One Martini backbone bead per residue (centre of mass of N, CA, C, O) as a GRO file, in nm:
protein
  226
    1MET     BB    1 -14.120  13.078   0.661
    2ASN     BB    2 -13.802  13.013   0.669
    3TYR     BB    3 -13.554  12.825   0.531
    4GLU     BB    4 -13.487  12.668   0.802
    5GLU     BB    5 -13.783  12.597   0.881
    6THR     BB    6 -13.842  12.441   0.631
    7ALA     BB    7 -13.616  12.230   0.641
    8ASP     BB    8 -13.699  12.114   0.918
    9ALA     BB    9 -13.990  12.033   0.838
   10LEU     BB   10 -13.907  11.846   0.609
   11ASP     BB   11 -13.746  11.650   0.780
   12GLU     BB   12 -13.983  11.562   0.959
   13TYR     BB   13 -14.167  11.466   0.732
   14VAL     BB   14 -13.992  11.243   0.619
   15LEU     BB   15 -13.965  11.071   0.895
   16ARG     BB   16 -14.289  11.033   0.900
   17HIS     BB   17 -14.273  10.882   0.578
   18ILE     BB   18 -14.106  10.650   0.686
   19ASP     BB   19 -13.956  10.416   0.816
   20PRO     BB   20 -13.900  10.329   1.118
   21GLU     BB   21 -13.692  10.343   1.381
   22PRO     BB   22 -13.534  10.125   1.531
   23GLU     BB   23 -13.482  10.096   1.860
   24VAL     BB   24 -13.178  10.020   1.858
   25LEU     BB   25 -13.097  10.275   1.680
   26HIS     BB   26 -13.207  10.489   1.873
   27THR     BB   27 -13.006  10.413   2.092
   28VAL     BB   28 -12.740  10.449   1.945
   29GLN     BB   29 -12.783  10.748   1.876
   30ARG     BB   30 -12.808  10.851   2.164
   31LEU     BB   31 -12.534  10.744   2.275
   32THR     BB   32 -12.356  10.881   2.065
   33HIS     BB   33 -12.428  11.174   2.177
   34LEU     BB   34 -12.336  11.118   2.475
   35ARG     BB   35 -12.023  10.971   2.413
   36LEU     BB   36 -11.954  11.131   2.149
   37THR     BB   37 -11.802  11.278   1.892
   38TYR     BB   38 -11.884  11.356   1.596
   39THR     BB   39 -12.210  11.284   1.542
   40ARG     BB   40 -12.250  11.315   1.224
   41MET     BB   41 -12.129  11.019   1.166
   42CYS     BB   42 -12.406  10.933   1.216
   43SER     BB   43 -12.639  10.830   1.006
   44GLY     BB   44 -12.930  10.766   1.071
   45HIS     BB   45 -13.246  10.734   0.986
   46LEU     BB   46 -13.246  10.796   0.672
   47GLN     BB   47 -12.985  10.654   0.592
   48GLY     BB   48 -13.036  10.377   0.719
   49ARG     BB   49 -13.280  10.315   0.530
   50MET     BB   50 -13.128  10.341   0.267
   51LEU     BB   51 -12.910  10.119   0.314
   52LYS     BB   52 -13.105   9.889   0.351
   53MET     BB   53 -13.244   9.909   0.074
   54LEU     BB   54 -12.988   9.872  -0.105
   55CYS     BB   55 -12.912   9.599   0.002
   56ALA     BB   56 -13.173   9.456  -0.067
   57THR     BB   57 -13.164   9.516  -0.376
   58ALA     BB   58 -12.878   9.355  -0.390
   59ASN     BB   59 -12.897   9.086  -0.233
   60ALA     BB   60 -12.721   9.069   0.030
   61HIS     BB   61 -12.453   8.859   0.170
   62ARG     BB   62 -12.201   9.061   0.136
   63ILE     BB   63 -12.043   9.308   0.350
   64LEU     BB   64 -11.853   9.618   0.336
   65GLU     BB   65 -11.702   9.827   0.589
   66LEU     BB   66 -11.563  10.174   0.606
   67GLY     BB   67 -11.635  10.276   0.896
   68THR     BB   68 -11.806  10.244   1.198
   69PHE     BB   69 -11.800  10.385   1.472
   70SER     BB   70 -12.103  10.297   1.635
   71GLY     BB   71 -12.284  10.091   1.414
   72TYR     BB   72 -12.532  10.190   1.272
   73SER     BB   73 -12.480  10.113   0.968
   74ALA     BB   74 -12.427   9.814   1.009
   75ILE     BB   75 -12.703   9.746   1.128
   76SER     BB   76 -12.870   9.842   0.892
   77MET     BB   77 -12.749   9.655   0.671
   78ALA     BB   78 -12.780   9.374   0.825
   79GLU     BB   79 -13.092   9.364   0.797
   80ALA     BB   80 -13.058   9.287   0.464
   81LEU     BB   81 -12.957   9.016   0.493
   82THR     BB   82 -12.891   8.719   0.298
   83PRO     BB   83 -12.873   8.405   0.221
   84ASP     BB   84 -12.668   8.211   0.050
   85PRO     BB   85 -12.763   7.946  -0.149
   86ALA     BB   86 -12.485   7.802  -0.150
   87ASP     BB   87 -12.380   7.863   0.186
   88GLY     BB   88 -12.558   8.051   0.393
   89ILE     BB   89 -12.431   8.327   0.383
   90GLU     BB   90 -12.441   8.619   0.626
   91THR     BB   91 -12.228   8.910   0.606
   92LEU     BB   92 -12.054   9.173   0.802
   93HIS     BB   93 -11.766   9.374   0.744
   94THR     BB   94 -11.593   9.595   0.976
   95ILE     BB   95 -11.378   9.892   0.967
   96GLU     BB   96 -11.168  10.027   1.239
   97VAL     BB   97 -10.912  10.251   1.347
   98PHE     BB   98 -11.040  10.317   1.638
   99ASP     BB   99 -10.994  10.137   1.922
  100GLU     BB  100 -11.161  10.312   2.135
  101LEU     BB  101 -11.441  10.199   2.004
  102GLU     BB  102 -11.483   9.894   2.061
  103ASP     BB  103 -11.672   9.875   2.313
  104PHE     BB  104 -11.908  10.033   2.191
  105ILE     BB  105 -11.958   9.869   1.945
  106ARG     BB  106 -12.007   9.596   2.089
  107GLU     BB  107 -12.247   9.689   2.248
  108ASN     BB  108 -12.425   9.754   2.000
  109LEU     BB  109 -12.420   9.474   1.875
  110GLY     BB  110 -12.554   9.338   2.122
  111ARG     BB  111 -12.825   9.503   2.100
  112ALA     BB  112 -12.888   9.353   1.801
  113GLY     BB  113 -12.834   9.062   1.824
  114ASP     BB  114 -12.868   8.872   1.557
  115ILE     BB  115 -12.760   9.110   1.377
  116GLY     BB  116 -12.489   9.145   1.534
  117ARG     BB  117 -12.380   8.844   1.463
  118LYS     BB  118 -12.321   8.921   1.149
  119ILE     BB  119 -12.092   9.098   1.268
  120THR     BB  120 -11.747   9.195   1.188
  121LEU     BB  121 -11.477   9.323   1.363
  122HIS     BB  122 -11.221   9.549   1.257
  123LEU     BB  123 -10.888   9.659   1.347
  124GLY     BB  124 -10.761   9.917   1.138
  125ASP     BB  125 -10.624   9.947   0.829
  126ALA     BB  126 -10.800   9.930   0.548
  127LEU     BB  127 -10.584   9.898   0.322
  128GLN     BB  128 -10.470   9.635   0.473
  129LEU     BB  129 -10.758   9.470   0.515
  130ILE     BB  130 -10.902   9.428   0.250
  131PRO     BB  131 -10.756   9.175   0.141
  132GLU     BB  132 -10.777   9.001   0.382
  133VAL     BB  133 -11.089   8.988   0.419
  134SER     BB  134 -11.159   8.907   0.129
  135ARG     BB  135 -11.012   8.628   0.144
  136GLU     BB  136 -11.161   8.519   0.386
  137VAL     BB  137 -11.449   8.521   0.251
  138GLY     BB  138 -11.402   8.426  -0.081
  139LYS     BB  139 -11.620   8.639  -0.184
  140PRO     BB  140 -11.782   8.867  -0.327
  141TRP     BB  141 -11.901   9.173  -0.288
  142ASP     BB  142 -12.219   9.337  -0.287
  143VAL     BB  143 -12.132   9.552  -0.066
  144VAL     BB  144 -11.987   9.883  -0.026
  145PHE     BB  145 -11.899  10.107   0.255
  146ILE     BB  146 -11.778  10.438   0.247
  147ASP     BB  147 -11.671  10.596   0.582
  148ALA     BB  148 -11.383  10.730   0.610
  149ASP     BB  149 -11.101  10.857   0.515
  150LYS     BB  150 -11.115  11.116   0.285
  151ARG     BB  151 -10.815  11.103   0.179
  152HIS     BB  152 -10.871  10.776   0.076
  153TYR     BB  153 -11.109  10.712  -0.127
  154ALA     BB  154 -10.947  10.635  -0.388
  155ASP     BB  155 -10.799  10.391  -0.256
  156TYR     BB  156 -11.041  10.229  -0.167
  157TYR     BB  157 -11.169  10.190  -0.440
  158GLU     BB  158 -10.932  10.036  -0.575
  159ALA     BB  159 -10.928   9.806  -0.357
  160VAL     BB  160 -11.234   9.699  -0.384
  161LEU     BB  161 -11.327   9.656  -0.681
  162PRO     BB  162 -11.208   9.359  -0.727
  163TYR     BB  163 -11.418   9.248  -0.480
  164VAL     BB  164 -11.659   9.308  -0.662
  165ARG     BB  165 -11.934   9.235  -0.809
  166ARG     BB  166 -12.116   9.217  -1.057
  167GLY     BB  167 -12.364   9.461  -0.981
  168GLY     BB  168 -12.242   9.586  -0.751
  169LEU     BB  169 -12.193   9.802  -0.460
  170ILE     BB  170 -12.077  10.144  -0.403
  171LEU     BB  171 -12.074  10.338  -0.109
  172ALA     BB  172 -12.043  10.701  -0.064
  173ASP     BB  173 -11.973  10.924   0.182
  174ASN     BB  174 -11.948  11.270   0.187
  175THR     BB  175 -11.933  11.392  -0.135
  176LEU     BB  176 -12.006  11.710  -0.062
  177TRP     BB  177 -11.890  11.842   0.195
  178ASP     BB  178 -12.062  12.109   0.253
  179GLY     BB  179 -11.954  12.218  -0.051
  180LYS     BB  180 -11.633  12.204  -0.068
  181VAL     BB  181 -11.612  12.067  -0.365
  182LEU     BB  182 -11.632  12.362  -0.509
  183ASP     BB  183 -11.355  12.430  -0.448
  184PRO     BB  184 -11.091  12.511  -0.664
  185GLN     BB  185 -10.883  12.597  -0.397
  186PRO     BB  186 -10.794  12.434  -0.162
  187LYS     BB  187 -10.622  12.393   0.088
  188GLU     BB  188 -10.339  12.215   0.140
  189SER     BB  189 -10.450  12.124   0.439
  190ASP     BB  190 -10.718  12.014   0.285
  191LEU     BB  191 -10.732  11.687   0.248
  192GLN     BB  192 -11.033  11.598   0.240
  193THR     BB  193 -11.132  11.776   0.006
  194ARG     BB  194 -10.919  11.665  -0.200
  195GLY     BB  195 -10.997  11.369  -0.175
  196LEU     BB  196 -11.294  11.401  -0.277
  197GLN     BB  197 -11.237  11.532  -0.549
  198LEU     BB  198 -11.075  11.299  -0.666
  199PHE     BB  199 -11.293  11.088  -0.639
  200ASN     BB  200 -11.515  11.221  -0.807
  201ASP     BB  201 -11.339  11.232  -1.069
  202ILE     BB  202 -11.286  10.932  -1.100
  203ILE     BB  203 -11.576  10.838  -1.113
  204ALA     BB  204 -11.677  11.011  -1.361
  205ARG     BB  205 -11.447  10.856  -1.555
  206ASP     BB  206 -11.544  10.559  -1.490
  207ASN     BB  207 -11.631  10.284  -1.713
  208ARG     BB  208 -11.676  10.039  -1.492
  209VAL     BB  209 -11.913  10.240  -1.403
  210GLU     BB  210 -12.199  10.350  -1.239
  211LYS     BB  211 -12.342  10.674  -1.138
  212VAL     BB  212 -12.467  10.857  -0.834
  213ILE     BB  213 -12.570  11.154  -0.671
  214LEU     BB  214 -12.690  11.215  -0.349
  215PRO     BB  215 -12.839  11.503  -0.182
  216MET     BB  216 -12.787  11.357   0.104
  217ARG     BB  217 -12.702  11.535   0.334
  218ASP     BB  218 -12.350  11.494   0.238
  219GLY     BB  219 -12.357  11.278   0.033
  220LEU     BB  220 -12.438  11.001  -0.196
  221THR     BB  221 -12.270  10.748  -0.360
  222ILE     BB  222 -12.364  10.542  -0.635
  223ILE     BB  223 -12.207  10.233  -0.733
  224ARG     BB  224 -12.190  10.032  -1.031
  225LYS     BB  225 -12.070   9.736  -1.136
  226LEU     BB  226 -12.010   9.619  -1.477
   0.00000   0.00000   0.00000
């Protein structure tokens, strides 16, 4: 077996030995590949189960997602929501900038039934909506998942951190960016790589949080607010 064959075989092995992908998420992933471009943006089976487990570990009542795409990750995380003992609330708010995805997202949330009804979709610029949605919810976020415009990861982080509870999690996707973050001098036009490098450097130095990067898929950074 060559390297690529071994990597593919290991991927298949992993998926056979973790919790199965729920049928609704299998459908969402299949339709995403049929109807959308840039389908790598769909979290998929492994990351979806990881997101659910992290949210469950955080005992999440309130989750904020930046970057909805097809709704796969939102549905995965909403599976783990539990009611807040104080007010009974269990909710996930997700922000998507591309309004042309709205109908497809809402279709997928509908497919998720009771889980989908826990999810509120917002359309617009995340940096503008973060304070508005956070004030609307009225209590700190337990988990925030950042998977939006890579150029603005550092801005998203600073915007959401004040609204995250102590001990809460910020999860950031694509932080290894196919290894491009290793480039010491990315092109000036490569604003996404530059944005991720800036974000990674800021997180590494930030003593308000503890952090670890998982080399899963394209890199998933787990940040815990102290």
